[in-house]
C-alpha positions as CSV (number, residue, x, y, z in Angstrom):
1,X,-23.0,-21.4,4.7
2,X,-20.3,-19.1,3.4
3,X,-17.4,-20.5,1.4
4,X,-14.1,-20.6,3.2
5,X,-11.6,-17.9,2.3
6,X,-8.0,-18.2,1.8
7,X,-5.0,-17.0,-0.1
8,X,-4.0,-17.6,-3.7
9,X,-0.7,-16.4,-5.4
10,X,-0.5,-15.9,-9.1
11,X,2.7,-15.1,-11.0
12,X,2.9,-13.2,-14.2
13,X,5.8,-12.2,-16.4
14,X,6.1,-8.8,-18.1
15,X,7.5,-10.1,-21.4
16,X,7.1,-6.6,-22.9
17,X,9.6,-5.3,-20.4
18,X,7.8,-1.9,-20.3
19,X,7.1,-0.3,-17.0
20,X,4.1,1.6,-18.5
21,X,2.5,-1.7,-19.3
22,X,2.8,-2.8,-15.6
23,X,1.4,0.5,-14.4
24,X,-1.6,0.1,-16.8
25,X,-2.1,-3.5,-15.6
26,X,-2.2,-2.5,-12.0
27,X,-4.5,0.4,-12.7
28,X,-6.9,-1.9,-14.5
29,X,-6.8,-4.4,-11.5
30,X,-7.8,-1.5,-9.2
31,X,-10.8,-0.7,-11.5
32,X,-12.0,-4.2,-12.2
33,X,-11.3,-6.2,-9.0
34,X,-12.6,-4.3,-6.0
35,X,-14.4,-7.2,-4.3
36,X,-11.2,-8.9,-2.9
37,X,-8.0,-7.9,-1.1
38,X,-5.0,-7.9,-3.4
39,X,-1.3,-7.4,-2.9
40,X,1.0,-6.9,-5.8
41,X,4.7,-7.0,-5.9
42,X,7.0,-6.4,-8.9
43,X,10.6,-7.6,-9.1
44,X,12.3,-7.0,-12.5
45,X,9.9,-8.5,-15.1
46,X,8.1,-10.8,-12.5
47,X,4.7,-9.6,-11.2
48,X,3.3,-11.5,-8.2
49,X,-0.4,-11.0,-7.2
50,X,-1.7,-12.4,-3.9
51,X,-5.5,-12.6,-3.6
52,X,-7.3,-12.9,-0.2
53,X,-11.0,-13.7,0.1
54,X,-13.6,-16.3,-0.7
55,X,-12.5,-19.0,-3.0
56,X,-15.3,-18.5,-5.5
57,X,-14.4,-14.9,-5.9
58,X,-10.7,-15.8,-6.2
59,X,-11.6,-18.0,-9.1
60,X,-13.4,-15.1,-10.9
61,X,-10.6,-12.7,-10.1
62,X,-8.0,-15.2,-11.4
63,X,-9.7,-15.3,-14.8
64,X,-9.9,-11.5,-15.0
65,X,-6.3,-11.2,-14.0
66,X,-5.2,-13.5,-16.7
67,X,-7.2,-11.6,-19.3
68,X,-5.6,-8.3,-18.1
69,X,-2.1,-9.8,-18.1
70,X,-2.5,-11.1,-21.6
71,X,-3.6,-7.5,-22.7
72,X,-0.9,-5.5,-20.9
73,X,2.1,-7.8,-20.1
74,X,2.6,-9.8,-23.2
75,X,5.0,-8.5,-25.9
């Protein structure tokens, strides 16, 4: 039986304040997470990522997103 899908929203903060870092973050997301549907929105230094798909894959994507955010969005 397949796991139930859903939606998960994760918020990140671009403490570096650099637009280039956000662009690199989004490009890495495209390369590394291609097994789920993602929507990203940016408002100021706030980055909101919404993940759609099976819960087990959402968990894996969340861990990868946190790693990428630590690499690109921290100061």
